[in-house]
N, CA, C, O and CB atoms as a CASP TS submission, in Angstrom:
PFRMAT TS
TARGET T0000
AUTHOR 0000-0000-0000
METHOD Language model
MODEL 1
PARENT N/A
ATOM      1  N   MET     1     243.221 193.699 148.658  1.00  0.00           N
ATOM      2  CA  MET     1     244.325 193.934 148.595  1.00  0.00           C
ATOM      3  C   MET     1     245.081 195.335 148.573  1.00  0.00           C
ATOM      4  O   MET     1     245.172 196.003 147.543  1.00  0.00           O
ATOM      5  CB  MET     1     244.494 193.325 147.774  1.00  0.00           C
ATOM      6  N   ILE     2     245.437 195.593 149.389  1.00  0.00           N
ATOM      7  CA  ILE     2     246.531 197.166 149.396  1.00  0.00           C
ATOM      8  C   ILE     2     246.919 197.517 148.982  1.00  0.00           C
ATOM      9  O   ILE     2     248.013 197.694 149.516  1.00  0.00           O
ATOM     10  CB  ILE     2     247.324 197.604 149.755  1.00  0.00           C
ATOM     11  N   PRO     3     246.836 198.134 147.622  1.00  0.00           N
ATOM     12  CA  PRO     3     248.208 198.559 146.734  1.00  0.00           C
ATOM     13  C   PRO     3     249.294 199.138 147.522  1.00  0.00           C
ATOM     14  O   PRO     3     249.142 199.860 148.507  1.00  0.00           O
ATOM     15  CB  PRO     3     247.905 199.679 145.611  1.00  0.00           C
ATOM     16  N   ARG     4     250.597 198.700 146.921  1.00  0.00           N
ATOM     17  CA  ARG     4     252.093 199.069 147.278  1.00  0.00           C
ATOM     18  C   ARG     4     251.894 200.494 147.194  1.00  0.00           C
ATOM     19  O   ARG     4     251.662 200.914 146.061  1.00  0.00           O
ATOM     20  CB  ARG     4     253.366 198.476 146.242  1.00  0.00           C
ATOM     21  N   ILE     5     251.940 201.584 148.413  1.00  0.00           N
ATOM     22  CA  ILE     5     252.191 203.079 147.981  1.00  0.00           C
ATOM     23  C   ILE     5     253.736 203.380 147.658  1.00  0.00           C
ATOM     24  O   ILE     5     254.572 202.905 148.427  1.00  0.00           O
ATOM     25  CB  ILE     5     251.703 204.107 149.212  1.00  0.00           C
ATOM     26  N   PRO     6     254.155 204.141 146.565  1.00  0.00           N
ATOM     27  CA  PRO     6     255.078 204.469 146.506  1.00  0.00           C
ATOM     28  C   PRO     6     255.479 205.659 147.238  1.00  0.00           C
ATOM     29  O   PRO     6     254.577 206.262 147.818  1.00  0.00           O
ATOM     30  CB  PRO     6     255.203 204.419 145.515  1.00  0.00           C
ATOM     31  N   PRO     7     257.057 206.261 147.348  1.00  0.00           N
ATOM     32  CA  PRO     7     257.028 207.390 148.257  1.00  0.00           C
ATOM     33  C   PRO     7     256.238 208.247 147.411  1.00  0.00           C
ATOM     34  O   PRO     7     255.842 208.177 146.247  1.00  0.00           O
ATOM     35  CB  PRO     7     258.450 208.001 148.726  1.00  0.00           C
ATOM     36  N   CYS     8     256.107 209.262 148.559  1.00  0.00           N
ATOM     37  CA  CYS     8     255.836 210.699 148.660  1.00  0.00           C
ATOM     38  C   CYS     8     256.113 212.004 147.547  1.00  0.00           C
ATOM     39  O   CYS     8     256.917 212.858 147.922  1.00  0.00           O
ATOM     40  CB  CYS     8     256.540 210.970 149.757  1.00  0.00           C
ATOM     41  N   ILE     9     255.539 212.155 146.341  1.00  0.00           N
ATOM     42  CA  ILE     9     256.252 213.032 145.841  1.00  0.00           C
ATOM     43  C   ILE     9     255.981 214.580 146.449  1.00  0.00           C
ATOM     44  O   ILE     9     254.859 215.065 146.300  1.00  0.00           O
ATOM     45  CB  ILE     9     256.040 212.866 144.447  1.00  0.00           C
ATOM     46  N   THR    10     257.096 215.389 147.176  1.00  0.00           N
ATOM     47  CA  THR    10     256.913 216.315 147.648  1.00  0.00           C
ATOM     48  C   THR    10     257.192 217.392 147.067  1.00  0.00           C
ATOM     49  O   THR    10     256.710 218.435 147.508  1.00  0.00           O
ATOM     50  CB  THR    10     257.267 216.245 148.497  1.00  0.00           C
ATOM     51  N   SER    11     258.305 217.412 145.576  1.00  0.00           N
ATOM     52  CA  SER    11     258.906 218.733 145.125  1.00  0.00           C
ATOM     53  C   SER    11     257.919 218.945 143.750  1.00  0.00           C
ATOM     54  O   SER    11     257.221 218.218 143.044  1.00  0.00           O
ATOM     55  CB  SER    11     260.783 218.627 144.779  1.00  0.00           C
ATOM     56  N   PRO    12     258.298 220.415 143.804  1.00  0.00           N
ATOM     57  CA  PRO    12     257.161 220.404 142.420  1.00  0.00           C
ATOM     58  C   PRO    12     258.436 220.250 141.199  1.00  0.00           C
ATOM     59  O   PRO    12     258.256 220.519 140.012  1.00  0.00           O
ATOM     60  CB  PRO    12     255.940 222.317 142.184  1.00  0.00           C
ATOM     61  N   HIS    13     259.563 219.827 141.707  1.00  0.00           N
ATOM     62  CA  HIS    13     260.976 219.609 140.668  1.00  0.00           C
ATOM     63  C   HIS    13     261.146 218.710 139.965  1.00  0.00           C
ATOM     64  O   HIS    13     261.942 218.501 139.049  1.00  0.00           O
ATOM     65  CB  HIS    13     262.142 219.497 141.176  1.00  0.00           C
ATOM     66  N   ASN    14     259.881 217.803 140.689  1.00  0.00           N
ATOM     67  CA  ASN    14     259.933 216.314 140.703  1.00  0.00           C
ATOM     68  C   ASN    14     260.017 216.015 138.658  1.00  0.00           C
ATOM     69  O   ASN    14     259.678 217.093 138.170  1.00  0.00           O
ATOM     70  CB  ASN    14     258.141 215.568 141.753  1.00  0.00           C
ATOM     71  N   PRO    15     260.289 215.129 137.657  1.00  0.00           N
ATOM     72  CA  PRO    15     260.141 214.859 136.412  1.00  0.00           C
ATOM     73  C   PRO    15     258.342 214.595 136.445  1.00  0.00           C
ATOM     74  O   PRO    15     257.529 215.352 135.914  1.00  0.00           O
ATOM     75  CB  PRO    15     261.225 213.540 135.948  1.00  0.00           C
ATOM     76  N   LYS    16     258.096 213.655 137.012  1.00  0.00           N
ATOM     77  CA  LYS    16     257.061 213.165 137.078  1.00  0.00           C
ATOM     78  C   LYS    16     255.250 214.779 137.349  1.00  0.00           C
ATOM     79  O   LYS    16     254.070 214.876 137.010  1.00  0.00           O
ATOM     80  CB  LYS    16     257.592 211.920 138.460  1.00  0.00           C
ATOM     81  N   VAL    17     255.943 215.322 137.871  1.00  0.00           N
ATOM     82  CA  VAL    17     255.248 216.512 138.041  1.00  0.00           C
ATOM     83  C   VAL    17     255.249 217.526 137.187  1.00  0.00           C
ATOM     84  O   VAL    17     254.311 218.311 137.048  1.00  0.00           O
ATOM     85  CB  VAL    17     255.544 216.986 139.010  1.00  0.00           C
ATOM     86  N   LYS    18     256.642 217.560 136.385  1.00  0.00           N
ATOM     87  CA  LYS    18     257.488 218.642 135.928  1.00  0.00           C
ATOM     88  C   LYS    18     256.279 217.810 134.210  1.00  0.00           C
ATOM     89  O   LYS    18     255.984 218.617 133.329  1.00  0.00           O
ATOM     90  CB  LYS    18     259.928 218.535 136.245  1.00  0.00           C
ATOM     91  N   LEU    19     256.060 217.139 134.139  1.00  0.00           N
ATOM     92  CA  LEU    19     255.503 215.972 132.765  1.00  0.00           C
ATOM     93  C   LEU    19     254.247 216.405 132.831  1.00  0.00           C
ATOM     94  O   LEU    19     253.708 216.867 131.825  1.00  0.00           O
ATOM     95  CB  LEU    19     255.563 214.047 132.944  1.00  0.00           C
ATOM     96  N   ALA    20     253.493 216.306 134.215  1.00  0.00           N
ATOM     97  CA  ALA    20     251.902 216.437 134.327  1.00  0.00           C
ATOM     98  C   ALA    20     251.517 217.989 133.772  1.00  0.00           C
ATOM     99  O   ALA    20     250.487 218.322 133.187  1.00  0.00           O
ATOM    100  CB  ALA    20     251.349 216.211 136.102  1.00  0.00           C
ATOM    101  N   GLN    21     252.504 218.709 134.087  1.00  0.00           N
ATOM    102  CA  GLN    21     252.426 220.268 134.010  1.00  0.00           C
ATOM    103  C   GLN    21     252.944 220.789 132.380  1.00  0.00           C
ATOM    104  O   GLN    21     252.942 221.937 131.935  1.00  0.00           O
ATOM    105  CB  GLN    21     253.558 220.968 135.341  1.00  0.00           C
ATOM    106  N   ARG    22     253.120 220.267 132.102  1.00  0.00           N
ATOM    107  CA  ARG    22     253.453 220.215 130.837  1.00  0.00           C
ATOM    108  C   ARG    22     252.546 219.588 130.118  1.00  0.00           C
ATOM    109  O   ARG    22     252.371 220.207 129.068  1.00  0.00           O
ATOM    110  CB  ARG    22     254.572 219.716 130.656  1.00  0.00           C
ATOM    111  N   LEU    23     251.713 218.398 130.216  1.00  0.00           N
ATOM    112  CA  LEU    23     250.836 218.224 129.664  1.00  0.00           C
ATOM    113  C   LEU    23     249.587 218.587 129.419  1.00  0.00           C
ATOM    114  O   LEU    23     248.746 218.045 128.702  1.00  0.00           O
ATOM    115  CB  LEU    23     250.871 217.652 129.795  1.00  0.00           C
ATOM    116  N   ARG    24     249.495 220.043 130.402  1.00  0.00           N
ATOM    117  CA  ARG    24     248.475 220.947 130.362  1.00  0.00           C
ATOM    118  C   ARG    24     248.405 221.099 129.064  1.00  0.00           C
ATOM    119  O   ARG    24     247.273 220.884 128.629  1.00  0.00           O
ATOM    120  CB  ARG    24     248.614 222.148 131.095  1.00  0.00           C
ATOM    121  N   ASP    25     249.137 221.369 128.331  1.00  0.00           N
ATOM    122  CA  ASP    25     248.953 221.961 126.721  1.00  0.00           C
ATOM    123  C   ASP    25     249.093 221.241 125.885  1.00  0.00           C
ATOM    124  O   ASP    25     249.946 220.385 125.653  1.00  0.00           O
ATOM    125  CB  ASP    25     249.735 222.907 126.228  1.00  0.00           C
ATOM    126  N   SER    26     247.816 221.733 125.146  1.00  0.00           N
ATOM    127  CA  SER    26     247.582 220.368 124.129  1.00  0.00           C
ATOM    128  C   SER    26     248.758 220.260 122.730  1.00  0.00           C
ATOM    129  O   SER    26     249.055 219.144 122.304  1.00  0.00           O
ATOM    130  CB  SER    26     245.765 220.539 123.358  1.00  0.00           C
ATOM    131  N   LYS    27     249.301 221.406 122.161  1.00  0.00           N
ATOM    132  CA  LYS    27     250.663 221.090 121.817  1.00  0.00           C
ATOM    133  C   LYS    27     251.836 219.806 122.065  1.00  0.00           C
ATOM    134  O   LYS    27     252.428 218.991 121.359  1.00  0.00           O
ATOM    135  CB  LYS    27     251.106 222.037 122.290  1.00  0.00           C
ATOM    136  N   THR    28     251.763 220.204 123.631  1.00  0.00           N
ATOM    137  CA  THR    28     252.737 219.165 124.128  1.00  0.00           C
ATOM    138  C   THR    28     252.157 217.512 123.947  1.00  0.00           C
ATOM    139  O   THR    28     252.748 216.515 123.531  1.00  0.00           O
ATOM    140  CB  THR    28     253.015 219.533 125.799  1.00  0.00           C
ATOM    141  N   ARG    29     250.660 217.705 124.477  1.00  0.00           N
ATOM    142  CA  ARG    29     249.998 216.155 124.230  1.00  0.00           C
ATOM    143  C   ARG    29     250.140 215.570 122.921  1.00  0.00           C
ATOM    144  O   ARG    29     250.524 214.433 122.645  1.00  0.00           O
ATOM    145  CB  ARG    29     248.447 216.115 124.442  1.00  0.00           C
ATOM    146  N   ARG    30     249.741 216.600 122.068  1.00  0.00           N
ATOM    147  CA  ARG    30     249.933 215.851 120.762  1.00  0.00           C
ATOM    148  C   ARG    30     251.357 215.558 120.599  1.00  0.00           C
ATOM    149  O   ARG    30     251.577 214.350 120.505  1.00  0.00           O
ATOM    150  CB  ARG    30     249.426 216.651 119.520  1.00  0.00           C
ATOM    151  N   LYS    31     252.473 216.377 120.534  1.00  0.00           N
ATOM    152  CA  LYS    31     253.831 215.979 120.560  1.00  0.00           C
ATOM    153  C   LYS    31     254.122 214.756 121.228  1.00  0.00           C
ATOM    154  O   LYS    31     254.389 213.783 120.522  1.00  0.00           O
ATOM    155  CB  LYS    31     254.582 216.939 121.114  1.00  0.00           C
ATOM    156  N   LEU    32     254.118 214.637 122.466  1.00  0.00           N
ATOM    157  CA  LEU    32     254.163 213.263 123.653  1.00  0.00           C
ATOM    158  C   LEU    32     253.513 211.679 122.875  1.00  0.00           C
ATOM    159  O   LEU    32     253.999 210.559 122.717  1.00  0.00           O
ATOM    160  CB  LEU    32     252.821 213.768 125.310  1.00  0.00           C
ATOM    161  N   GLU    33     252.058 212.380 122.498  1.00  0.00           N
ATOM    162  CA  GLU    33     251.040 211.500 122.453  1.00  0.00           C
ATOM    163  C   GLU    33     250.717 210.529 124.041  1.00  0.00           C
ATOM    164  O   GLU    33     250.843 209.400 124.515  1.00  0.00           O
ATOM    165  CB  GLU    33     251.477 210.574 121.158  1.00  0.00           C
ATOM    166  N   ARG    34     250.338 211.595 124.299  1.00  0.00           N
ATOM    167  CA  ARG    34     250.215 211.599 125.774  1.00  0.00           C
ATOM    168  C   ARG    34     249.154 212.293 126.655  1.00  0.00           C
ATOM    169  O   ARG    34     248.921 213.353 126.072  1.00  0.00           O
ATOM    170  CB  ARG    34     251.314 212.074 126.182  1.00  0.00           C
ATOM    171  N   PHE    35     248.228 212.209 128.014  1.00  0.00           N
ATOM    172  CA  PHE    35     247.357 212.721 128.242  1.00  0.00           C
ATOM    173  C   PHE    35     246.825 212.844 129.603  1.00  0.00           C
ATOM    174  O   PHE    35     246.852 211.744 130.157  1.00  0.00           O
ATOM    175  CB  PHE    35     246.760 212.325 127.539  1.00  0.00           C
ATOM    176  N   LEU    36     246.322 213.834 130.395  1.00  0.00           N
ATOM    177  CA  LEU    36     245.991 213.452 131.382  1.00  0.00           C
ATOM    178  C   LEU    36     244.719 213.397 131.662  1.00  0.00           C
ATOM    179  O   LEU    36     243.851 214.117 131.168  1.00  0.00           O
ATOM    180  CB  LEU    36     246.522 213.943 132.064  1.00  0.00           C
ATOM    181  N   ILE    37     244.521 212.279 132.707  1.00  0.00           N
ATOM    182  CA  ILE    37     242.689 211.797 133.318  1.00  0.00           C
ATOM    183  C   ILE    37     242.785 212.445 134.300  1.00  0.00           C
ATOM    184  O   ILE    37     243.793 212.572 134.995  1.00  0.00           O
ATOM    185  CB  ILE    37     242.103 210.092 133.797  1.00  0.00           C
ATOM    186  N   ASP    38     241.188 213.175 134.542  1.00  0.00           N
ATOM    187  CA  ASP    38     241.409 213.906 135.808  1.00  0.00           C
ATOM    188  C   ASP    38     240.196 213.030 136.837  1.00  0.00           C
ATOM    189  O   ASP    38     239.004 213.036 136.529  1.00  0.00           O
ATOM    190  CB  ASP    38     241.107 215.822 135.567  1.00  0.00           C
ATOM    191  N   GLY    39     240.457 212.670 137.452  1.00  0.00           N
ATOM    192  CA  GLY    39     238.822 212.132 138.665  1.00  0.00           C
ATOM    193  C   GLY    39     239.099 210.699 138.599  1.00  0.00           C
ATOM    194  O   GLY    39     239.854 210.119 137.819  1.00  0.00           O
ATOM    195  N   GLU    40     238.451 210.267 139.433  1.00  0.00           N
ATOM    196  CA  GLU    40     238.039 208.579 139.888  1.00  0.00           C
ATOM    197  C   GLU    40     237.237 208.373 138.517  1.00  0.00           C
ATOM    198  O   GLU    40     237.563 207.455 137.764  1.00  0.00           O
ATOM    199  CB  GLU    40     236.834 208.275 141.627  1.00  0.00           C
ATOM    200  N   GLN    41     236.703 208.812 138.359  1.00  0.00           N
ATOM    201  CA  GLN    41     235.414 208.278 137.974  1.00  0.00           C
ATOM    202  C   GLN    41     235.910 208.079 135.937  1.00  0.00           C
ATOM    203  O   GLN    41     235.703 207.154 135.151  1.00  0.00           O
ATOM    204  CB  GLN    41     233.823 209.724 138.553  1.00  0.00           C
ATOM    205  N   GLU    42     236.431 209.109 135.807  1.00  0.00           N
ATOM    206  CA  GLU    42     237.587 209.107 134.431  1.00  0.00           C
ATOM    207  C   GLU    42     238.217 208.265 134.317  1.00  0.00           C
ATOM    208  O   GLU    42     238.218 207.537 133.325  1.00  0.00           O
ATOM    209  CB  GLU    42     238.579 209.991 134.277  1.00  0.00           C
ATOM    210  N   ILE    43     239.266 208.071 135.782  1.00  0.00           N
ATOM    211  CA  ILE    43     239.858 207.334 135.396  1.00  0.00           C
ATOM    212  C   ILE    43     239.679 205.409 134.882  1.00  0.00           C
ATOM    213  O   ILE    43     239.896 204.638 133.947  1.00  0.00           O
ATOM    214  CB  ILE    43     240.503 207.738 136.196  1.00  0.00           C
ATOM    215  N   LEU    44     239.196 205.458 136.128  1.00  0.00           N
ATOM    216  CA  LEU    44     238.285 203.719 135.780  1.00  0.00           C
ATOM    217  C   LEU    44     237.313 203.525 134.708  1.00  0.00           C
ATOM    218  O   LEU    44     236.873 202.387 134.551  1.00  0.00           O
ATOM    219  CB  LEU    44     237.245 203.209 137.045  1.00  0.00           C
ATOM    220  N   ALA    45     236.927 204.439 133.971  1.00  0.00           N
ATOM    221  CA  ALA    45     236.400 204.276 132.362  1.00  0.00           C
ATOM    222  C   ALA    45     237.621 204.480 131.517  1.00  0.00           C
ATOM    223  O   ALA    45     237.344 204.253 130.339  1.00  0.00           O
ATOM    224  CB  ALA    45     235.170 205.477 131.851  1.00  0.00           C
ATOM    225  N   ALA    46     238.875 204.828 131.692  1.00  0.00           N
ATOM    226  CA  ALA    46     239.611 204.621 130.675  1.00  0.00           C
ATOM    227  C   ALA    46     240.601 203.344 131.078  1.00  0.00           C
ATOM    228  O   ALA    46     241.204 202.602 130.303  1.00  0.00           O
ATOM    229  CB  ALA    46     240.299 205.954 130.309  1.00  0.00           C
ATOM    230  N   ARG    47     240.580 203.319 132.574  1.00  0.00           N
ATOM    231  CA  ARG    47     240.686 201.583 132.648  1.00  0.00           C
ATOM    232  C   ARG    47     240.080 200.422 132.163  1.00  0.00           C
ATOM    233  O   ARG    47     240.781 199.503 131.742  1.00  0.00           O
ATOM    234  CB  ARG    47     240.534 201.221 133.638  1.00  0.00           C
ATOM    235  N   ALA    48     239.061 200.364 132.170  1.00  0.00           N
ATOM    236  CA  ALA    48     237.628 199.676 131.572  1.00  0.00           C
ATOM    237  C   ALA    48     237.272 199.482 129.876  1.00  0.00           C
ATOM    238  O   ALA    48     236.575 198.661 129.281  1.00  0.00           O
ATOM    239  CB  ALA    48     236.394 200.683 132.129  1.00  0.00           C
ATOM    240  N   ALA    49     238.414 201.087 129.237  1.00  0.00           N
ATOM    241  CA  ALA    49     238.473 200.643 127.975  1.00  0.00           C
ATOM    242  C   ALA    49     239.887 200.304 127.705  1.00  0.00           C
ATOM    243  O   ALA    49     240.242 200.566 126.555  1.00  0.00           O
ATOM    244  CB  ALA    49     237.922 201.605 127.051  1.00  0.00           C
ATOM    245  N   GLY    50     240.896 199.718 128.582  1.00  0.00           N
ATOM    246  CA  GLY    50     241.823 199.520 128.148  1.00  0.00           C
ATOM    247  C   GLY    50     243.215 200.386 128.024  1.00  0.00           C
ATOM    248  O   GLY    50     244.226 199.930 127.490  1.00  0.00           O
ATOM    249  N   VAL    51     243.138 201.457 128.488  1.00  0.00           N
ATOM    250  CA  VAL    51     243.974 202.579 128.698  1.00  0.00           C
ATOM    251  C   VAL    51     245.028 202.242 129.441  1.00  0.00           C
ATOM    252  O   VAL    51     244.573 201.808 130.499  1.00  0.00           O
ATOM    253  CB  VAL    51     243.352 203.631 129.268  1.00  0.00           C
ATOM    254  N   GLU    52     246.757 202.193 129.464  1.00  0.00           N
ATOM    255  CA  GLU    52     246.952 201.812 130.185  1.00  0.00           C
ATOM    256  C   GLU    52     247.848 203.163 130.800  1.00  0.00           C
ATOM    257  O   GLU    52     248.595 203.963 130.238  1.00  0.00           O
ATOM    258  CB  GLU    52     247.282 200.558 129.909  1.00  0.00           C
ATOM    259  N   LEU    53     247.469 203.036 132.002  1.00  0.00           N
ATOM    260  CA  LEU    53     248.131 204.241 132.940  1.00  0.00           C
ATOM    261  C   LEU    53     249.883 204.100 133.557  1.00  0.00           C
ATOM    262  O   LEU    53     250.472 203.304 134.288  1.00  0.00           O
ATOM    263  CB  LEU    53     247.048 204.281 134.425  1.00  0.00           C
ATOM    264  N   GLU    54     250.213 205.192 132.893  1.00  0.00           N
ATOM    265  CA  GLU    54     251.644 205.438 133.294  1.00  0.00           C
ATOM    266  C   GLU    54     251.757 205.597 134.344  1.00  0.00           C
ATOM    267  O   GLU    54     252.434 204.721 134.883  1.00  0.00           O
ATOM    268  CB  GLU    54     252.282 206.341 132.838  1.00  0.00           C
ATOM    269  N   CYS    55     251.190 206.795 135.350  1.00  0.00           N
ATOM    270  CA  CYS    55     251.130 207.204 136.579  1.00  0.00           C
ATOM    271  C   CYS    55     249.875 207.304 136.755  1.00  0.00           C
ATOM    272  O   CYS    55     248.890 207.268 136.017  1.00  0.00           O
ATOM    273  CB  CYS    55     251.804 208.274 136.886  1.00  0.00           C
ATOM    274  N   VAL    56     250.131 207.490 138.277  1.00  0.00           N
ATOM    275  CA  VAL    56     248.365 208.029 138.939  1.00  0.00           C
ATOM    276  C   VAL    56     249.051 208.875 140.125  1.00  0.00           C
ATOM    277  O   VAL    56     249.757 208.403 141.016  1.00  0.00           O
ATOM    278  CB  VAL    56     246.945 206.392 139.760  1.00  0.00           C
ATOM    279  N   PHE    57     248.735 210.069 139.968  1.00  0.00           N
ATOM    280  CA  PHE    57     248.845 210.896 141.365  1.00  0.00           C
ATOM    281  C   PHE    57     247.639 210.720 142.075  1.00  0.00           C
ATOM    282  O   PHE    57     246.812 210.053 141.452  1.00  0.00           O
ATOM    283  CB  PHE    57     249.073 212.488 141.206  1.00  0.00           C
ATOM    284  N   ALA    58     247.248 211.157 143.311  1.00  0.00           N
ATOM    285  CA  ALA    58     246.523 210.855 144.492  1.00  0.00           C
ATOM    286  C   ALA    58     247.054 212.474 145.424  1.00  0.00           C
ATOM    287  O   ALA    58     248.140 213.054 145.398  1.00  0.00           O
ATOM    288  CB  ALA    58     247.102 209.049 145.251  1.00  0.00           C
ATOM    289  N   ASP    59     245.987 212.757 146.053  1.00  0.00           N
ATOM    290  CA  ASP    59     246.393 213.612 147.546  1.00  0.00           C
ATOM    291  C   ASP    59     246.868 212.831 149.084  1.00  0.00           C
ATOM    292  O   ASP    59     246.140 212.077 149.729  1.00  0.00           O
ATOM    293  CB  ASP    59     244.921 214.470 147.983  1.00  0.00           C
ATOM    294  N   SER    60     247.917 213.136 149.358  1.00  0.00           N
ATOM    295  CA  SER    60     248.213 212.315 150.700  1.00  0.00           C
ATOM    296  C   SER    60     247.224 212.068 151.183  1.00  0.00           C
ATOM    297  O   SER    60     246.208 212.760 151.249  1.00  0.00           O
ATOM    298  CB  SER    60     248.952 212.838 151.716  1.00  0.00           C
ATOM    299  N   LEU    61     247.625 210.045 151.955  1.00  0.00           N
ATOM    300  CA  LEU    61     246.316 209.596 152.158  1.00  0.00           C
ATOM    301  C   LEU    61     246.559 209.927 153.921  1.00  0.00           C
ATOM    302  O   LEU    61     245.683 209.400 154.607  1.00  0.00           O
ATOM    303  CB  LEU    61     245.941 207.788 151.508  1.00  0.00           C
ATOM    304  N   ASP    62     247.569 210.680 154.675  1.00  0.00           N
ATOM    305  CA  ASP    62     247.416 211.168 155.615  1.00  0.00           C
ATOM    306  C   ASP    62     247.492 209.662 156.706  1.00  0.00           C
ATOM    307  O   ASP    62     246.863 209.896 157.738  1.00  0.00           O
ATOM    308  CB  ASP    62     246.153 212.121 155.447  1.00  0.00           C
ATOM    309  N   GLY    63     248.020 208.420 156.696  1.00  0.00           N
ATOM    310  CA  GLY    63     248.254 207.556 156.748  1.00  0.00           C
ATOM    311  C   GLY    63     247.176 206.647 157.026  1.00  0.00           C
ATOM    312  O   GLY    63     247.203 205.789 157.909  1.00  0.00           O
ATOM    313  N   ALA    64     245.621 207.012 155.734  1.00  0.00           N
ATOM    314  CA  ALA    64     244.733 206.104 155.919  1.00  0.00           C
ATOM    315  C   ALA    64     245.157 205.337 154.489  1.00  0.00           C
ATOM    316  O   ALA    64     245.871 205.699 153.553  1.00  0.00           O
ATOM    317  CB  ALA    64     243.160 206.697 156.177  1.00  0.00           C
ATOM    318  N   PRO    65     244.222 203.840 154.802  1.00  0.00           N
ATOM    319  CA  PRO    65     244.836 202.943 153.609  1.00  0.00           C
ATOM    320  C   PRO    65     243.803 203.245 152.010  1.00  0.00           C
ATOM    321  O   PRO    65     242.588 203.047 151.982  1.00  0.00           O
ATOM    322  CB  PRO    65     244.698 200.980 154.228  1.00  0.00           C
ATOM    323  N   PRO    66     244.430 203.628 151.082  1.00  0.00           N
ATOM    324  CA  PRO    66     244.016 204.005 149.720  1.00  0.00           C
ATOM    325  C   PRO    66     243.104 203.461 149.915  1.00  0.00           C
ATOM    326  O   PRO    66     242.932 202.544 150.718  1.00  0.00           O
ATOM    327  CB  PRO    66     244.663 203.742 148.509  1.00  0.00           C
ATOM    328  N   PRO    67     242.150 204.085 148.997  1.00  0.00           N
ATOM    329  CA  PRO    67     240.665 204.025 148.272  1.00  0.00           C
ATOM    330  C   PRO    67     240.634 202.378 147.705  1.00  0.00           C
ATOM    331  O   PRO    67     241.717 201.875 147.408  1.00  0.00           O
ATOM    332  CB  PRO    67     240.515 205.358 146.743  1.00  0.00           C
ATOM    333  N   ALA    68     239.552 201.676 147.585  1.00  0.00           N
ATOM    334  CA  ALA    68     239.374 200.544 147.386  1.00  0.00           C
ATOM    335  C   ALA    68     239.674 201.056 145.836  1.00  0.00           C
ATOM    336  O   ALA    68     240.621 200.322 145.555  1.00  0.00           O
ATOM    337  CB  ALA    68     238.028 199.819 147.967  1.00  0.00           C
ATOM    338  N   TRP    69     239.455 201.813 144.746  1.00  0.00           N
ATOM    339  CA  TRP    69     239.439 201.786 143.828  1.00  0.00           C
ATOM    340  C   TRP    69     241.088 202.035 143.322  1.00  0.00           C
ATOM    341  O   TRP    69     241.353 202.033 142.120  1.00  0.00           O
ATOM    342  CB  TRP    69     238.397 202.521 143.557  1.00  0.00           C
ATOM    343  N   LEU    70     241.779 202.174 143.999  1.00  0.00           N
ATOM    344  CA  LEU    70     243.430 202.298 143.423  1.00  0.00           C
ATOM    345  C   LEU    70     243.759 200.944 143.165  1.00  0.00           C
ATOM    346  O   LEU    70     244.288 200.643 142.096  1.00  0.00           O
ATOM    347  CB  LEU    70     244.663 202.963 144.560  1.00  0.00           C
ATOM    348  N   ALA    71     243.428 199.851 144.283  1.00  0.00           N
ATOM    349  CA  ALA    71     243.331 199.153 144.129  1.00  0.00           C
ATOM    350  C   ALA    71     243.755 198.212 143.110  1.00  0.00           C
ATOM    351  O   ALA    71     244.675 197.404 143.238  1.00  0.00           O
ATOM    352  CB  ALA    71     242.716 199.361 144.366  1.00  0.00           C
ATOM    353  N   GLY    72     242.805 198.420 141.789  1.00  0.00           N
ATOM    354  CA  GLY    72     243.188 197.835 140.636  1.00  0.00           C
ATOM    355  C   GLY    72     243.538 198.144 139.654  1.00  0.00           C
ATOM    356  O   GLY    72     243.379 197.671 138.529  1.00  0.00           O
ATOM    357  N   LEU    73     244.312 199.405 140.218  1.00  0.00           N
ATOM    358  CA  LEU    73     245.308 199.992 138.897  1.00  0.00           C
ATOM    359  C   LEU    73     246.606 199.037 138.772  1.00  0.00           C
ATOM    360  O   LEU    73     247.454 199.257 137.908  1.00  0.00           O
ATOM    361  CB  LEU    73     245.951 201.769 139.213  1.00  0.00           C
TER
END
C-alpha cells in the first residue's frame, strides 16, 4: 500500500519547518519535550521502540512512488 502524500511544503516559513529548526537547540528540545530523528534507519528503530511520530519530512519524490519504508508510518 502506498501512503497518501501530504501537500508539499515549499516555504521555510511553514510552522512545521520552523518548529523543526527550533528543535536543533537542546534547550528548546527539553522545554518542548520533543526531538528530531534523522535518517531512515533511526526512524524505523524509533517506530520499533514505540515512538509516535508527529511529522516526517522527506525530499521531493519527483513523481516517483514513496519508498516502501514510509508505508508503515
